[in-house]
DOTI-863035 format. One record per residue: z, y, x of N, C-alpha, C, CB in turn; chain; residue number from 1; residue in three letters. Coordinates in steps of 0.2 Angstrom, whole numbers. Last residue first. Glycine has a CB too. Layout:
N
   n_up  n_north  n_east  ca_up  ca_north  ca_east   c_up  c_north  c_east  cb_up  cb_north  cb_east  drenmar  vonu  torza
      Z        Y       X      Z         Y        X      Z        Y       X      Z         Y        X        A   NUM    ALA
...
end
This chain:
99
   n_up  n_north  n_east  ca_up  ca_north  ca_east   c_up  c_north  c_east  cb_up  cb_north  cb_east  drenmar  vonu  torza
     12      133    -162     13       140     -166      7      141    -170     13       145     -160        A    99    LYS
     10      122    -155     14       121     -162     14      128    -165     20       118     -161        A    98    THR
      5      125    -143      0       122     -148      4      121    -155     -2       115     -146        A    97    ASN
     15      130    -136     10       134     -137      6      131    -143      6       135     -131        A    96    LEU
     23      118    -134     26       124     -138     20      129    -140     31       127     -134        A    95    ALA
     15      110    -126     16       108     -133     19      114    -137     21       102     -133        A    94    LEU
     15      119    -115      9       117     -118     10      115    -125      6       111     -114        A    93    TRP
     29      120    -112     25       126     -113     19      124    -116     23       128     -106        A    92    GLN
     36      108    -112     40       114     -114     36      120    -115     45       115     -109        A    91    TYR
     27       97    -108     32        96     -113     35      103    -116     38        92     -111        A    90    ARG
     19      103     -98     16       100     -104     21      100    -109     14        93     -102        A    89    TYR
     29      106     -88     25       111      -91     21      109     -98     19       113      -86        A    88    VAL
     34       94     -85     38        99      -88     34      104     -92     43       102      -83        A    87    VAL
     23       88     -80     26        85      -86     30       90     -89     29        79      -84        A    86    GLY
     21       96     -68     16        95      -74     18       93     -80     10        91      -71        A    85    PRO
     33       93     -61     32       100      -64     26       99     -69     30       105      -59        A    84    VAL
     35       82     -53     37        81      -61     35       88     -64     44        80      -62        A    83    ALA
     33       85     -40     28        81      -43     29       81     -51     28        74      -40        A    82    LEU
     45       92     -38     39        96      -38     34       92     -41     37        98      -31        A    81    VAL
     54       81     -38     55        86      -44     48       90     -44     61        90      -42        A    80    LEU
     50       75     -27     49        71      -33     49       76     -39     54        66      -34        A    79    TYR
     54       84     -17     47        83      -18     45       79     -25     44        79      -12        A    78    ALA
     68       82     -19     65        89      -21     57       88     -22     67        94      -15        A    77    CYS
     69       69     -15     70        70      -22     68       77     -24     78        70      -23        A    76    PHE
     66       70      -2     61        66       -6     63       68     -13     62        59       -4        A    75    THR
     76       78       3     70        80        3     65       77      -1     67        80       11        A    74    THR
     87       70       0     87        76       -3     80       79      -3     92        81        0        A    73    VAL
     84       59       8     84        58        1     84       65      -3     91        54       -1        A    72    PHE
     85       65      21     78        61       19     78       61      11     78        54       22        A    71    PHE
     98       69      22     93        74       22     86       71      19     91        76       29        A    70    GLU
    106       57      23    105        61       17    100       66      16    112        64       16        A    69    TRP
     95       45      33    102        49       31    101       53      25    104        53       37        A    68    GLU
     89       29      35     88        36       33     95       39      32     84        37       27        A    67    GLN
     81       16      45     87        19       42     86       26      41     94        18       46        A    66    PRO
     67        8      40     70        13       45     76       16      41     64        18       46        A    65    HIS
     65       -9      37     66        -3       34     70        2      39     70        -3       27        A    64    VAL
     53      -21      42     59       -18       43     59      -11      39     61       -17       51        A    63    ASP
     40      -24      41     45       -30       41     52      -27      42     43       -34       47        A    62    GLY
     29      -16      39     32       -16       45     37      -22      46     36       -10       47        A    61    SER
     24      -18      26     20       -15       31     23      -17      38     19        -8       30        A    60    PHE
     34      -23      18     28       -27       18     24      -25      24     24       -26       12        A    59    GLN
     44      -13      19     45       -20       21     39      -24      22     50       -24       16        A    58    MET
     37       -3      13     39        -2       20     40       -9      23     44         2       21        A    57    GLU
     37       -8       0     30        -7        4     32       -6      11     27         0        1        A    56    ALA
     50       -8      -3     47       -14       -3     40      -13       1     45       -16      -10        A    55    TRP
     53        6      -2     56         2        3     52       -5       3     63         1        1        A    54    VAL
     45       10     -13     43        13       -6     46        8      -1     45        20       -5        A    53    ALA
     52        4     -23     45         2      -22     43        4     -15     40         5      -28        A    52    VAL
     64       11     -22     64         4      -21     57        1     -20     66         0      -28        A    51    LEU
     59       24     -26     62        23      -19     62       15     -17     69        25      -18        A    50    LEU
     56       22     -39     51        24      -34     53       23     -27     49        31      -35        A    49    SER
     69       20     -44     64        14      -44     58       16     -39     61        14      -51        A    48    VAL
     74       32     -42     77        27      -38     72       21     -38     84        25      -42        A    47    LEU
     66       40     -51     66        41      -43     69       35     -39     70        48      -42        A    46    TYR
     70       34     -63     63        33      -60     62       35     -53     58        37      -65        A    45    PHE
     83       39     -63     82        32      -63     75       31     -60     83        29      -70        A    44    VAL
     80       53     -64     84        51      -58     83       43     -57     91        52      -59        A    43    ILE
     73       54     -76     70        56      -70     73       53     -64     69        63      -70        A    42    LEU
     83       50     -85     77        46      -84     73       47     -77     72        46      -90        A    41    GLU
     91       61     -84     94        55      -82     88       50     -81     98        52      -87        A    40    VAL
     82       71     -89     84        71      -82     87       65     -79     89        77      -81        A    39    LEU
     81       67    -102     75        66      -98     77       67     -90     71        72     -100        A    38    ARG
     94       69    -105     92        62     -105     86       62    -101     92        60     -112        A    37    LEU
     94       83    -105     98        80     -100     97       72    -100    106        80     -102        A    36    TRP
     86       86    -116     84        88     -109     88       84    -104     84        95     -108        A    35    PHE
     85       73    -129     87        80     -126     85       80    -118     95        80     -127        A    34    PRO
     73       66    -138     76        66     -132     78       72    -130     72        62     -126        A    33    LYS
     74       63    -156     71        65     -150     75       65    -144     69        72     -151        A    32    GLY
     82       57    -165     82        64     -165     78       67    -159     88        67     -166        A    31    GLN
     81       43    -163     80        46     -170     79       53    -170     86        44     -175        A    30    SER
     72       35    -151     78        39     -152     76       43    -159     79        44     -147        A    29    LEU
     68       18    -146     66        24     -150     73       28    -151     63        22     -156        A    28    PRO
     67       11    -130     72        13     -135     70       19    -139     79        14     -132        A    27    ILE
     55       12    -121     57         6     -125     62        7    -131     61         1     -121        A    26    VAL
     53       22    -112     47        19     -116     49       13    -121     42        17     -111        A    25    PHE
     66       27    -109     62        22     -105     57       18    -108     68        17     -102        A    24    PHE
     67       32    -125     71        31     -119     68       25    -115     78        30     -121        A    23    LEU
     54       41    -133     57        35     -132     61       35    -125     52        29     -132        A    22    ARG
     46       52    -133     52        53     -135     56       46    -135     52        55     -143        A    21    GLU
     35       55    -118     37        51     -124     44       53    -127     36        44     -123        A    20    THR
     33       63    -107     28        61     -111     29       58    -117     23        56     -107        A    19    LEU
     43       65     -98     41        71     -102     36       69    -107     39        76      -97        A    18    TRP
     45       54     -90     50        56      -95     48       61     -99     56        58      -91        A    17    PRO
     33       53     -82     34        48      -88     40       51     -92     36        42      -85        A    16    LEU
     32       60     -70     30        63      -76     31       59     -82     22        65      -76        A    15    ASN
     35       51     -60     39        57      -61     37       61     -67     38        62      -55        A    14    ALA
     25       42     -61     32        40      -63     36       46     -64     35        35      -58        A    13    VAL
     14       49     -55     14        46      -62     21       45     -65     10        40      -62        A    12    VAL
     19       52     -42     17        58      -47     17       55     -54     10        60      -45        A    11    PHE
     22       40     -37     27        44      -38     25       50     -43     30        47      -31        A    10    ALA
      8       35     -36     13        32      -40     19       36     -42     15        25      -37        A     9    MET
      4       45     -27      1        45      -33      5       41     -38     -6        41      -33        A     8    LEU
     12       41     -16     12        48      -18      9       48     -25      9        53      -14        A     7    ILE
      7       28     -14     14        29      -15     15       36     -18     18        28       -9        A     6    LEU
     -6       30     -10     -5        26      -16      2       27     -18     -6        19      -15        A     5    MET
     -5       37       2     -8        41       -4     -6       37     -11    -15        41       -3        A     4    LEU
      0       27      10      5        32        8      2       36       2      6        37       14        A     3    ALA
     -5       11       4     -5        16        8      0       22       5    -13        19        8        A     2    SER
      0       -6       4      0         0        0      0        6       5      6         0       -5        A     1    MET
end
């Protein structure tokens, strides 16, 4: 799995919480998803993305390079930037089209 594929996967997964009113695409919520629940989903999807990246690193090199907290802060911030299109879609695009 190439680095570009990992970034594209992270882009898609980062935008998933903003696309549906179901919790993790499975559990239907009667009154919609509040913002804080979308953030919880985003964090869980970030952790899943990290697991996929660790798996890919294991497949490529056979070992996982140890990381410190700066790596995780930086990758989480990049993950938040990748989620911006979904946030814009949910809170600006849909709001514009309902008027």
